[in-house]
ROVO-941986 format. One record per residue: residue number from 1; chain; x, z, y of N, C-alpha, C in turn. Coordinates in nm, 3 decimals. Last residue first. Layout:
<nodes>
- NUM/A/X/Z/Y/X/Z/Y/X/Z/Y .
...
</nodes>
This chain:
<nodes>
- 261/A/-21.925/2.169/-5.660/-21.858/2.065/-5.729/-21.866/2.081/-5.873 .
- 260/A/-22.009/2.404/-5.560/-22.118/2.279/-5.562/-22.053/2.175/-5.635 .
- 259/A/-21.838/2.609/-5.525/-21.921/2.617/-5.648/-22.049/2.516/-5.649 .
- 258/A/-21.710/2.549/-5.289/-21.626/2.560/-5.413/-21.712/2.550/-5.546 .
- 257/A/-21.930/2.572/-5.100/-21.877/2.443/-5.130/-21.799/2.447/-5.274 .
- 256/A/-22.214/2.726/-5.137/-22.085/2.738/-5.129/-22.002/2.624/-5.179 .
- 255/A/-22.516/2.767/-4.961/-22.448/2.689/-5.027/-22.299/2.731/-5.036 .
- 254/A/-22.724/3.041/-4.926/-22.627/2.962/-4.854/-22.559/2.884/-4.986 .
- 253/A/-22.868/3.313/-4.907/-22.913/3.187/-4.926/-22.834/3.089/-4.869 .
- 252/A/-22.839/3.645/-4.979/-22.782/3.533/-4.908/-22.846/3.412/-4.982 .
- 251/A/-22.872/3.915/-5.103/-22.982/3.854/-5.003/-22.939/3.745/-4.926 .
- 250/A/-22.721/3.987/-5.311/-22.665/3.992/-5.161/-22.772/3.967/-5.066 .
- 249/A/-22.853/3.949/-5.544/-22.759/4.073/-5.531/-22.717/4.097/-5.382 .
- 248/A/-23.031/3.729/-5.532/-23.063/3.861/-5.594/-22.986/3.981/-5.556 .
- 247/A/-22.869/3.533/-5.409/-22.986/3.584/-5.338/-23.035/3.729/-5.430 .
- 246/A/-22.649/3.507/-5.565/-22.624/3.535/-5.426/-22.755/3.598/-5.357 .
- 245/A/-22.783/3.439/-5.820/-22.698/3.558/-5.801/-22.674/3.605/-5.645 .
- 244/A/-22.863/3.178/-5.746/-22.973/3.301/-5.793/-22.892/3.413/-5.764 .
- 243/A/-22.655/3.042/-5.673/-22.739/3.050/-5.589/-22.838/3.185/-5.605 .
- 242/A/-22.525/3.049/-5.939/-22.471/3.113/-5.826/-22.553/3.142/-5.700 .
- 241/A/-22.599/2.885/-6.148/-22.645/3.033/-6.146/-22.607/3.099/-6.002 .
- 240/A/-22.469/2.649/-6.183/-22.620/2.653/-6.197/-22.674/2.778/-6.159 .
- 239/A/-22.193/2.680/-6.137/-22.281/2.605/-6.046/-22.423/2.602/-6.060 .
- 238/A/-22.163/3.026/-6.217/-22.154/2.880/-6.242/-22.208/2.795/-6.125 .
- 237/A/-21.996/3.322/-6.321/-22.069/3.243/-6.210/-22.047/3.099/-6.239 .
- 236/A/-22.046/3.558/-6.587/-21.990/3.414/-6.534/-22.075/3.370/-6.417 .
- 235/A/-22.049/3.889/-6.551/-22.129/3.775/-6.586/-22.063/3.656/-6.514 .
- 234/A/-21.974/4.207/-6.654/-21.936/4.101/-6.576/-22.027/3.989/-6.653 .
- 233/A/-22.001/4.575/-6.577/-22.045/4.451/-6.645/-22.016/4.334/-6.569 .
- 232/A/-21.885/4.883/-6.655/-21.867/4.761/-6.548/-21.923/4.648/-6.634 .
- 231/A/-21.980/5.255/-6.597/-21.984/5.110/-6.667/-21.942/5.006/-6.571 .
- 230/A/-22.016/5.485/-6.466/-21.963/5.488/-6.605/-21.973/5.355/-6.671 .
- 229/A/-22.063/5.421/-6.204/-21.974/5.522/-6.229/-21.927/5.533/-6.372 .
- 228/A/-22.062/5.081/-6.197/-22.123/5.192/-6.183/-22.038/5.294/-6.216 .
- 227/A/-22.053/4.715/-6.096/-21.984/4.841/-6.146/-22.067/4.967/-6.104 .
- 226/A/-22.083/4.410/-6.173/-22.160/4.505/-6.151/-22.085/4.643/-6.205 .
- 225/A/-21.955/4.088/-6.097/-21.930/4.224/-6.147/-22.011/4.323/-6.086 .
- 224/A/-21.950/3.758/-6.145/-21.996/3.867/-6.092/-21.998/3.996/-6.155 .
- 223/A/-21.672/3.530/-6.142/-21.755/3.630/-6.207/-21.819/3.717/-6.094 .
- 222/A/-21.576/3.294/-5.998/-21.563/3.288/-6.136/-21.665/3.405/-6.200 .
- 221/A/-21.567/3.337/-5.729/-21.613/3.190/-5.761/-21.610/3.185/-5.911 .
- 220/A/-21.703/3.670/-5.730/-21.583/3.569/-5.684/-21.634/3.427/-5.734 .
- 219/A/-21.864/3.969/-5.630/-21.870/3.816/-5.672/-21.764/3.735/-5.634 .
- 218/A/-21.992/4.287/-5.693/-21.890/4.187/-5.625/-21.913/4.046/-5.703 .
- 217/A/-22.159/4.581/-5.634/-22.168/4.459/-5.695/-22.063/4.365/-5.617 .
- 216/A/-22.155/4.931/-5.719/-22.118/4.806/-5.620/-22.126/4.703/-5.707 .
- 215/A/-22.360/5.182/-5.737/-22.227/5.163/-5.738/-22.200/5.049/-5.660 .
- 214/A/-22.624/5.257/-5.700/-22.566/5.288/-5.834/-22.425/5.253/-5.855 .
- 213/A/-22.693/5.188/-5.450/-22.709/5.329/-5.470/-22.624/5.378/-5.600 .
- 212/A/-22.412/4.972/-5.375/-22.537/4.978/-5.397/-22.566/5.140/-5.426 .
- 211/A/-22.193/4.760/-5.160/-22.229/4.899/-5.224/-22.381/4.896/-5.260 .
- 210/A/-22.074/4.431/-5.214/-22.178/4.507/-5.127/-22.197/4.653/-5.220 .
- 209/A/-21.884/4.127/-5.169/-21.920/4.253/-5.224/-22.009/4.335/-5.139 .
- 208/A/-21.702/3.830/-5.218/-21.841/3.883/-5.182/-21.863/4.027/-5.247 .
- 207/A/-21.481/3.603/-5.184/-21.493/3.743/-5.206/-21.617/3.777/-5.143 .
- 206/A/-21.299/3.322/-5.307/-21.433/3.370/-5.258/-21.441/3.517/-5.292 .
- 205/A/-20.981/3.248/-5.216/-21.064/3.277/-5.303/-21.189/3.337/-5.241 .
- 204/A/-20.782/3.166/-5.009/-20.771/3.136/-5.152/-20.871/3.161/-5.251 .
- 203/A/-20.882/3.264/-4.769/-20.869/3.126/-4.783/-20.859/3.081/-4.930 .
- 202/A/-20.846/3.512/-4.807/-20.996/3.486/-4.767/-20.990/3.335/-4.790 .
- 201/A/-20.580/3.558/-4.842/-20.653/3.585/-4.945/-20.797/3.533/-4.923 .
- 200/A/-20.366/3.321/-4.688/-20.462/3.426/-4.665/-20.544/3.429/-4.788 .
- 199/A/-20.199/3.077/-4.727/-20.155/3.216/-4.771/-20.254/3.344/-4.760 .
- 198/A/-20.322/2.898/-4.570/-20.334/2.891/-4.732/-20.282/3.018/-4.792 .
- 197/A/-20.502/2.995/-4.278/-20.375/2.982/-4.359/-20.387/2.980/-4.529 .
- 196/A/-20.755/3.035/-4.177/-20.705/2.902/-4.199/-20.593/2.885/-4.286 .
- 195/A/-20.850/3.301/-4.134/-20.949/3.180/-4.149/-20.889/3.060/-4.212 .
- 194/A/-20.617/3.446/-4.128/-20.706/3.477/-4.229/-20.830/3.387/-4.241 .
- 193/A/-20.502/3.328/-3.861/-20.437/3.322/-4.000/-20.524/3.349/-4.114 .
- 192/A/-20.713/3.392/-3.699/-20.681/3.252/-3.714/-20.599/3.242/-3.861 .
- 191/A/-20.696/3.665/-3.694/-20.828/3.597/-3.728/-20.784/3.446/-3.773 .
- 190/A/-20.440/3.714/-3.590/-20.480/3.754/-3.716/-20.580/3.678/-3.799 .
- 189/A/-20.475/3.602/-3.329/-20.380/3.529/-3.417/-20.394/3.570/-3.562 .
- 188/A/-20.678/3.797/-3.227/-20.690/3.637/-3.243/-20.608/3.561/-3.325 .
- 187/A/-20.634/4.050/-3.193/-20.663/4.012/-3.335/-20.686/3.863/-3.340 .
- 186/A/-20.581/4.117/-2.929/-20.464/4.156/-3.045/-20.496/4.094/-3.183 .
- 185/A/-20.810/4.052/-2.819/-20.706/3.968/-2.808/-20.594/3.995/-2.897 .
- 184/A/-20.962/4.301/-2.800/-20.976/4.200/-2.908/-20.876/4.082/-2.927 .
- 183/A/-20.721/4.589/-2.785/-20.811/4.482/-2.714/-20.840/4.372/-2.813 .
- 182/A/-20.698/4.890/-2.936/-20.649/4.749/-2.943/-20.762/4.657/-2.878 .
- 181/A/-20.556/5.228/-2.930/-20.668/5.122/-2.907/-20.612/4.973/-2.905 .
- 180/A/-20.404/5.369/-3.198/-20.373/5.295/-3.090/-20.487/5.213/-3.062 .
- 179/A/-20.406/5.560/-3.409/-20.511/5.568/-3.322/-20.465/5.492/-3.180 .
- 178/A/-20.327/5.368/-3.699/-20.313/5.479/-3.623/-20.408/5.486/-3.525 .
- 177/A/-20.326/5.269/-4.071/-20.350/5.257/-3.919/-20.302/5.368/-3.843 .
- 176/A/-20.316/5.144/-4.386/-20.261/5.249/-4.290/-20.298/5.198/-4.160 .
- 175/A/-20.533/5.132/-4.670/-20.463/5.073/-4.576/-20.408/5.196/-4.479 .
- 174/A/-20.509/5.261/-4.927/-20.595/5.128/-4.913/-20.542/5.041/-4.797 .
- 173/A/-20.294/5.444/-5.107/-20.329/5.406/-4.990/-20.398/5.270/-4.981 .
- 172/A/-20.421/5.639/-5.386/-20.346/5.510/-5.346/-20.396/5.473/-5.212 .
- 171/A/-20.356/5.928/-5.570/-20.436/5.862/-5.466/-20.350/5.757/-5.425 .
- 170/A/-20.382/6.105/-5.863/-20.303/5.989/-5.797/-20.405/5.933/-5.702 .
- 169/A/-20.481/6.287/-6.051/-20.390/6.313/-5.958/-20.314/6.226/-5.879 .
- 168/A/-20.673/6.115/-6.178/-20.699/6.254/-6.139/-20.617/6.323/-6.046 .
- 167/A/-20.675/5.807/-5.997/-20.667/5.887/-6.110/-20.676/6.031/-6.077 .
- 166/A/-20.739/5.708/-5.762/-20.752/5.619/-5.858/-20.726/5.677/-5.995 .
- 165/A/-20.900/5.773/-5.439/-20.838/5.823/-5.559/-20.861/5.742/-5.690 .
- 164/A/-20.783/5.613/-5.159/-20.860/5.609/-5.254/-20.824/5.675/-5.392 .
- 163/A/-20.695/5.659/-4.802/-20.675/5.658/-4.944/-20.794/5.676/-5.036 .
- 162/A/-20.537/5.579/-4.505/-20.674/5.593/-4.567/-20.655/5.542/-4.717 .
- 161/A/-20.317/5.748/-4.323/-20.307/5.672/-4.447/-20.469/5.674/-4.502 .
- 160/A/-20.209/5.699/-4.001/-20.333/5.748/-4.077/-20.321/5.672/-4.195 .
- 159/A/-19.932/5.813/-3.819/-19.984/5.715/-3.909/-20.092/5.786/-4.002 .
- 158/A/-19.776/6.007/-3.707/-19.883/5.966/-3.656/-19.948/5.844/-3.711 .
- 157/A/-19.584/6.121/-3.853/-19.545/6.003/-3.752/-19.652/5.960/-3.679 .
- 156/A/-19.692/6.309/-4.013/-19.617/6.357/-3.913/-19.566/6.243/-3.799 .
- 155/A/-20.016/6.166/-4.098/-19.867/6.206/-4.124/-19.802/6.268/-4.012 .
- 154/A/-20.336/6.222/-4.177/-20.256/6.167/-4.070/-20.122/6.236/-4.104 .
- 153/A/-20.568/6.060/-4.416/-20.457/6.171/-4.382/-20.370/6.128/-4.280 .
- 152/A/-20.869/6.013/-4.530/-20.780/5.967/-4.433/-20.682/6.068/-4.384 .
- 151/A/-21.017/5.962/-4.860/-20.966/6.038/-4.751/-20.895/5.965/-4.641 .
- 150/A/-21.234/5.932/-5.137/-21.180/5.876/-5.032/-21.115/5.987/-4.938 .
- 149/A/-21.355/5.874/-5.452/-21.327/5.961/-5.363/-21.220/5.911/-5.252 .
- 148/A/-21.634/5.634/-5.569/-21.499/5.699/-5.568/-21.475/5.790/-5.469 .
- 147/A/-21.875/5.530/-5.509/-21.767/5.426/-5.559/-21.637/5.485/-5.575 .
- 146/A/-22.037/5.726/-5.437/-22.073/5.665/-5.585/-21.953/5.574/-5.623 .
- 145/A/-21.802/5.966/-5.299/-21.881/5.845/-5.295/-21.919/5.801/-5.431 .
- 144/A/-21.676/6.212/-5.115/-21.706/6.192/-5.243/-21.829/6.080/-5.234 .
- 143/A/-21.406/6.258/-4.915/-21.531/6.213/-4.917/-21.568/6.169/-5.050 .
- 142/A/-21.187/6.540/-4.824/-21.231/6.427/-4.919/-21.370/6.377/-4.935 .
- 141/A/-20.986/6.647/-4.611/-21.112/6.631/-4.622/-21.152/6.513/-4.702 .
- 140/A/-20.694/6.845/-4.606/-20.750/6.727/-4.638/-20.906/6.743/-4.685 .
- 139/A/-20.501/7.031/-4.471/-20.625/7.034/-4.480/-20.707/6.911/-4.495 .
- 138/A/-20.233/6.933/-4.454/-20.257/7.056/-4.505/-20.387/7.102/-4.518 .
- 137/A/-20.234/6.692/-4.317/-20.188/6.701/-4.465/-20.207/6.821/-4.532 .
- 136/A/-20.565/6.632/-4.151/-20.400/6.692/-4.153/-20.371/6.690/-4.294 .
- 135/A/-20.791/6.363/-4.142/-20.737/6.517/-4.187/-20.595/6.523/-4.145 .
- 134/A/-21.041/6.209/-4.010/-20.909/6.209/-4.015/-20.844/6.343/-4.032 .
- 133/A/-21.337/6.153/-4.192/-21.278/6.222/-4.090/-21.114/6.211/-4.119 .
- 132/A/-21.516/5.872/-4.244/-21.405/5.945/-4.311/-21.335/6.017/-4.220 .
- 131/A/-21.875/5.809/-4.270/-21.736/5.805/-4.194/-21.634/5.911/-4.263 .
- 130/A/-22.005/5.634/-4.554/-22.000/5.736/-4.455/-21.876/5.731/-4.375 .
- 129/A/-21.991/5.484/-4.795/-22.088/5.462/-4.683/-22.110/5.565/-4.609 .
- 128/A/-21.644/5.419/-4.848/-21.754/5.505/-4.881/-21.865/5.465/-4.769 .
- 127/A/-21.491/5.093/-4.933/-21.496/5.220/-4.862/-21.632/5.305/-4.884 .
- 126/A/-21.421/4.808/-4.981/-21.418/4.912/-5.077/-21.380/5.054/-5.003 .
- 125/A/-21.465/4.642/-4.770/-21.505/4.592/-4.902/-21.482/4.717/-5.004 .
- 124/A/-21.446/4.649/-4.474/-21.329/4.651/-4.554/-21.367/4.605/-4.712 .
- 123/A/-21.640/4.712/-4.250/-21.577/4.573/-4.292/-21.444/4.571/-4.366 .
- 122/A/-21.702/4.949/-4.162/-21.806/4.874/-4.235/-21.759/4.738/-4.279 .
- 121/A/-21.551/5.242/-4.088/-21.522/5.091/-4.110/-21.621/5.044/-4.203 .
- 120/A/-21.463/5.474/-3.912/-21.603/5.416/-3.929/-21.590/5.282/-3.959 .
- 119/A/-21.277/5.773/-3.922/-21.275/5.622/-3.966/-21.425/5.575/-3.991 .
- 118/A/-21.289/6.016/-3.665/-21.346/5.958/-3.787/-21.320/5.810/-3.801 .
- 117/A/-21.174/6.293/-3.501/-21.178/6.146/-3.506/-21.219/6.105/-3.665 .
- 116/A/-21.400/6.550/-3.410/-21.274/6.511/-3.450/-21.275/6.353/-3.466 .
- 115/A/-21.660/6.547/-3.314/-21.563/6.670/-3.301/-21.433/6.661/-3.327 .
- 114/A/-21.576/6.228/-3.243/-21.685/6.329/-3.225/-21.623/6.466/-3.209 .
- 113/A/-21.464/5.895/-3.212/-21.442/6.037/-3.178/-21.571/6.130/-3.145 .
- 112/A/-21.407/5.659/-3.457/-21.498/5.716/-3.356/-21.479/5.876/-3.337 .
- 111/A/-21.235/5.368/-3.500/-21.209/5.510/-3.493/-21.307/5.565/-3.390 .
- 110/A/-21.229/5.089/-3.705/-21.297/5.162/-3.598/-21.288/5.308/-3.604 .
- 109/A/-21.043/4.787/-3.765/-21.117/4.896/-3.799/-21.156/4.979/-3.689 .
- 108/A/-20.890/4.484/-3.873/-20.957/4.560/-3.770/-21.051/4.657/-3.833 .
- 107/A/-20.596/4.414/-4.012/-20.700/4.456/-4.038/-20.780/4.516/-3.907 .
- 106/A/-20.318/4.336/-3.939/-20.408/4.246/-3.925/-20.558/4.288/-3.971 .
- 105/A/-20.096/4.501/-3.912/-20.209/4.524/-3.808/-20.326/4.414/-3.821 .
- 104/A/-19.884/4.289/-4.072/-19.899/4.409/-3.998/-20.001/4.417/-3.894 .
- 103/A/-20.029/4.121/-4.343/-19.969/4.116/-4.219/-19.993/4.254/-4.134 .
- 102/A/-20.032/4.351/-4.643/-20.075/4.238/-4.562/-19.992/4.219/-4.431 .
- 101/A/-19.802/4.450/-4.888/-19.879/4.477/-4.769/-19.909/4.344/-4.690 .
- 100/A/-19.821/4.483/-5.244/-19.715/4.452/-5.117/-19.836/4.486/-5.014 .
- 99/A/-19.955/4.534/-5.475/-19.868/4.646/-5.443/-19.767/4.597/-5.312 .
- 98/A/-20.142/4.336/-5.542/-20.026/4.316/-5.588/-19.901/4.416/-5.553 .
- 97/A/-20.356/4.420/-5.377/-20.351/4.470/-5.514/-20.226/4.450/-5.591 .
- 96/A/-20.216/4.551/-5.055/-20.279/4.448/-5.133/-20.267/4.491/-5.289 .
- 95/A/-20.279/4.754/-4.792/-20.230/4.770/-4.923/-20.272/4.666/-5.011 .
- 94/A/-20.317/4.653/-4.456/-20.376/4.652/-4.588/-20.274/4.657/-4.714 .
- 93/A/-20.310/4.798/-4.158/-20.215/4.711/-4.245/-20.260/4.738/-4.404 .
- 92/A/-20.517/4.770/-3.881/-20.462/4.820/-3.998/-20.370/4.731/-4.087 .
- 91/A/-20.610/4.872/-3.533/-20.569/4.780/-3.636/-20.500/4.852/-3.743 .
- 90/A/-20.916/4.969/-3.357/-20.782/4.979/-3.400/-20.740/4.890/-3.497 .
- 89/A/-21.117/5.042/-3.092/-21.105/4.944/-3.202/-20.953/4.954/-3.233 .
- 88/A/-21.265/5.367/-3.049/-21.146/5.270/-3.028/-21.165/5.174/-3.154 .
- 87/A/-21.555/5.526/-2.899/-21.475/5.481/-3.019/-21.371/5.405/-2.965 .
- 86/A/-21.827/5.723/-2.848/-21.697/5.687/-2.796/-21.617/5.643/-2.922 .
- 85/A/-22.163/5.607/-2.845/-22.064/5.668/-2.909/-21.932/5.634/-2.840 .
- 84/A/-22.413/5.497/-2.745/-22.342/5.605/-2.673/-22.221/5.667/-2.718 .
- 83/A/-22.524/5.277/-2.847/-22.591/5.423/-2.886/-22.508/5.512/-2.809 .
- 82/A/-22.349/5.075/-2.782/-22.491/5.080/-2.715/-22.555/5.217/-2.735 .
- 81/A/-22.140/5.147/-2.945/-22.118/5.175/-2.807/-22.241/5.171/-2.731 .
- 80/A/-22.262/5.084/-3.200/-22.220/5.209/-3.172/-22.190/5.240/-3.021 .
- 79/A/-22.280/4.800/-3.154/-22.391/4.872/-3.167/-22.367/5.018/-3.136 .
- 78/A/-22.002/4.716/-3.127/-22.105/4.693/-3.012/-22.219/4.792/-3.027 .
- 77/A/-21.926/4.801/-3.382/-21.857/4.865/-3.273/-21.951/4.856/-3.149 .
- 76/A/-22.060/4.609/-3.534/-22.089/4.738/-3.556/-22.042/4.834/-3.432 .
- 75/A/-21.938/4.369/-3.454/-22.088/4.393/-3.447/-22.121/4.528/-3.438 .
- 74/A/-21.673/4.414/-3.527/-21.707/4.390/-3.411/-21.856/4.418/-3.368 .
- 73/A/-21.714/4.458/-3.828/-21.664/4.583/-3.725/-21.685/4.546/-3.591 .
- 72/A/-21.791/4.206/-3.900/-21.868/4.321/-3.901/-21.835/4.429/-3.810 .
- 71/A/-21.556/4.032/-3.804/-21.710/3.989/-3.767/-21.796/4.151/-3.772 .
- 70/A/-21.344/4.120/-3.891/-21.353/4.085/-3.748/-21.481/4.068/-3.704 .
- 69/A/-21.382/4.177/-4.172/-21.361/4.273/-4.066/-21.395/4.245/-3.928 .
- 68/A/-21.647/3.910/-4.269/-21.544/4.002/-4.287/-21.484/4.097/-4.169 .
- 67/A/-21.991/3.895/-4.347/-21.880/3.862/-4.282/-21.756/3.950/-4.324 .
- 66/A/-22.329/3.799/-4.424/-22.235/3.916/-4.366/-22.123/3.855/-4.303 .
- 65/A/-22.672/3.690/-4.351/-22.533/3.681/-4.391/-22.460/3.814/-4.376 .
- 64/A/-22.916/3.627/-4.246/-22.900/3.732/-4.362/-22.775/3.705/-4.405 .
- 63/A/-22.971/3.495/-4.016/-22.949/3.426/-4.126/-22.911/3.512/-4.246 .
- 62/A/-23.045/3.707/-3.831/-23.135/3.607/-3.857/-23.103/3.509/-3.978 .
- 61/A/-22.819/3.900/-3.868/-22.970/3.941/-3.869/-23.066/3.816/-3.915 .
- 60/A/-22.587/3.751/-3.895/-22.604/3.857/-3.969/-22.781/3.896/-3.987 .
- 59/A/-22.597/3.528/-3.695/-22.539/3.515/-3.837/-22.604/3.639/-3.923 .
- 58/A/-22.691/3.670/-3.471/-22.752/3.544/-3.527/-22.715/3.535/-3.675 .
- 57/A/-22.472/3.849/-3.420/-22.619/3.894/-3.445/-22.700/3.799/-3.509 .
- 56/A/-22.278/3.672/-3.392/-22.267/3.773/-3.508/-22.401/3.805/-3.526 .
- 55/A/-22.350/3.542/-3.156/-22.343/3.463/-3.289/-22.342/3.551/-3.392 .
- 54/A/-22.361/3.758/-2.970/-22.483/3.697/-3.014/-22.477/3.599/-3.132 .
- 53/A/-22.077/3.818/-2.978/-22.177/3.920/-3.021/-22.319/3.857/-3.049 .
- 52/A/-21.839/3.611/-3.109/-21.922/3.631/-3.002/-22.038/3.714/-3.055 .
- 51/A/-21.673/3.540/-3.295/-21.697/3.680/-3.291/-21.773/3.713/-3.162 .
- 50/A/-21.712/3.277/-3.538/-21.725/3.329/-3.398/-21.755/3.478/-3.408 .
- 49/A/-21.533/3.071/-3.748/-21.591/3.190/-3.741/-21.596/3.223/-3.586 .
- 48/A/-21.652/2.739/-3.882/-21.566/2.813/-3.780/-21.622/2.950/-3.764 .
- 47/A/-21.634/2.670/-4.219/-21.720/2.683/-4.102/-21.642/2.789/-4.010 .
- 46/A/-21.505/2.632/-4.472/-21.438/2.579/-4.349/-21.523/2.587/-4.237 .
- 45/A/-21.620/2.769/-4.682/-21.685/2.655/-4.652/-21.613/2.577/-4.540 .
- 44/A/-21.451/3.028/-4.674/-21.456/2.916/-4.796/-21.509/2.781/-4.761 .
- 43/A/-21.536/3.120/-4.428/-21.391/3.065/-4.451/-21.384/2.949/-4.575 .
- 42/A/-21.804/3.162/-4.497/-21.777/3.095/-4.402/-21.630/3.022/-4.386 .
- 41/A/-21.773/3.358/-4.707/-21.838/3.227/-4.733/-21.804/3.123/-4.639 .
- 40/A/-21.684/3.613/-4.738/-21.586/3.513/-4.665/-21.648/3.371/-4.681 .
- 39/A/-21.821/3.950/-4.698/-21.814/3.802/-4.756/-21.741/3.714/-4.675 .
- 38/A/-22.004/4.238/-4.750/-21.867/4.173/-4.702/-21.846/4.061/-4.775 .
- 37/A/-22.346/4.236/-4.652/-22.245/4.225/-4.745/-22.108/4.190/-4.685 .
- 36/A/-22.561/4.471/-4.533/-22.473/4.349/-4.489/-22.363/4.334/-4.581 .
- 35/A/-22.704/4.703/-4.638/-22.769/4.574/-4.600/-22.684/4.456/-4.567 .
- 34/A/-22.535/4.914/-4.675/-22.641/4.886/-4.770/-22.696/4.725/-4.751 .
- 33/A/-22.392/4.914/-4.442/-22.314/4.863/-4.554/-22.410/4.824/-4.663 .
- 32/A/-22.612/4.999/-4.241/-22.522/4.868/-4.223/-22.462/4.814/-4.362 .
- 31/A/-22.666/5.245/-4.361/-22.752/5.143/-4.351/-22.700/4.999/-4.328 .
- 30/A/-22.441/5.386/-4.339/-22.504/5.364/-4.462/-22.590/5.248/-4.450 .
- 29/A/-22.380/5.393/-4.058/-22.278/5.332/-4.153/-22.359/5.297/-4.288 .
- 28/A/-22.610/5.539/-3.969/-22.591/5.385/-3.937/-22.496/5.317/-4.027 .
- 27/A/-22.548/5.767/-4.119/-22.698/5.712/-4.132/-22.678/5.549/-4.075 .
- 26/A/-22.326/5.849/-3.976/-22.330/5.839/-4.126/-22.462/5.744/-4.162 .
- 25/A/-22.419/5.896/-3.716/-22.322/5.779/-3.760/-22.317/5.758/-3.898 .
- 24/A/-22.615/6.124/-3.747/-22.654/5.974/-3.700/-22.549/5.864/-3.756 .
- 23/A/-22.408/6.295/-3.822/-22.535/6.263/-3.909/-22.589/6.140/-3.866 .
- 22/A/-22.261/6.324/-3.608/-22.184/6.258/-3.744/-22.313/6.222/-3.821 .
- 21/A/-22.391/6.217/-3.302/-22.345/6.301/-3.382/-22.319/6.238/-3.517 .
- 20/A/-22.585/6.148/-3.060/-22.447/6.110/-3.084/-22.387/6.224/-3.148 .
- 19/A/-22.908/6.070/-3.203/-22.823/6.140/-3.141/-22.671/6.107/-3.171 .
- 18/A/-23.093/5.956/-3.383/-23.093/5.900/-3.258/-22.990/6.003/-3.151 .
- 17/A/-23.272/5.981/-3.661/-23.123/5.962/-3.608/-23.110/5.881/-3.497 .
- 16/A/-23.536/5.992/-3.651/-23.469/6.108/-3.696/-23.311/6.089/-3.660 .
- 15/A/-23.615/5.759/-3.523/-23.669/5.877/-3.512/-23.591/6.005/-3.523 .
- 14/A/-23.476/5.552/-3.648/-23.447/5.596/-3.507/-23.507/5.716/-3.458 .
- 13/A/-23.376/5.476/-3.919/-23.458/5.561/-3.880/-23.420/5.605/-3.738 .
- 12/A/-23.303/5.109/-3.999/-23.249/5.251/-3.928/-23.357/5.338/-3.886 .
- 11/A/-23.307/4.870/-4.117/-23.397/4.975/-4.153/-23.342/5.118/-4.114 .
- 10/A/-23.167/4.664/-4.029/-23.096/4.760/-4.109/-23.181/4.863/-4.148 .
- 9/A/-23.383/4.550/-3.869/-23.331/4.476/-3.992/-23.247/4.569/-4.089 .
- 8/A/-23.432/4.760/-3.687/-23.515/4.724/-3.773/-23.484/4.631/-3.896 .
- 7/A/-23.170/4.724/-3.554/-23.220/4.857/-3.613/-23.319/4.841/-3.708 .
- 6/A/-23.203/4.469/-3.440/-23.088/4.497/-3.527/-23.111/4.629/-3.600 .
- 5/A/-23.431/4.496/-3.280/-23.430/4.407/-3.386/-23.332/4.425/-3.502 .
- 4/A/-23.337/4.676/-3.079/-23.431/4.719/-3.179/-23.441/4.618/-3.286 .
- 3/A/-23.110/4.516/-2.973/-23.061/4.642/-3.061/-23.199/4.679/-3.126 .
- 2/A/-23.028/4.187/-2.965/-23.152/4.270/-2.953/-23.149/4.407/-3.038 .
- 1/A/-22.782/4.054/-2.773/-22.799/4.130/-2.893/-22.933/4.203/-2.873 .
</nodes>
């Protein structure tokens, strides 16, 4: 992996942000998330997923693609390690939209250790564009982002609840995790499930999303949704317009099998 080429692609300001601190970490997260979309096109097209660092670098930098958690967080973890950050690869269990939970520990995320521990997750699809400090229940640190308010709360049993505010006095756990380091082998079975199993959400439908300065743009095989703080607009996705929308909003030039028929 060519670190300089990676930084050039993300438009990282290496003159200003070159220290092992929160300011640099937040800059790296922001540039990654604004550049690399969360997407499962490879799964939808039944193209094998590789988590080899050079393959990921080629897919994201040379092919101008994105990926899902196993790809994006793996590449970002490698970059942070090269920059000298201390981190752990950890697992999470996702709170699904139907109010159930994903396979236990099937989400891959990143815990970075600075003055305290921070969730630095670039591969989830709905998180702020900066690190989230792990807070105690008595001193919650809220991250205010264009797409909402977020926090990560450590409970008495050692579980970290990563939450998003969905109403004035209502926070919903997006996923739960802990500080147990995981080797990559831990995720092999989970990757296989999410890549191939008919019950996997990534197999069932197209998911593409990226944060923007004004909010977030998301695309399924049916709709493109542009969300701002005060508005939400939808546009139908069709065989005739999907490539234009992919290129315009996500910088992707790729055929999607389900939309070709």
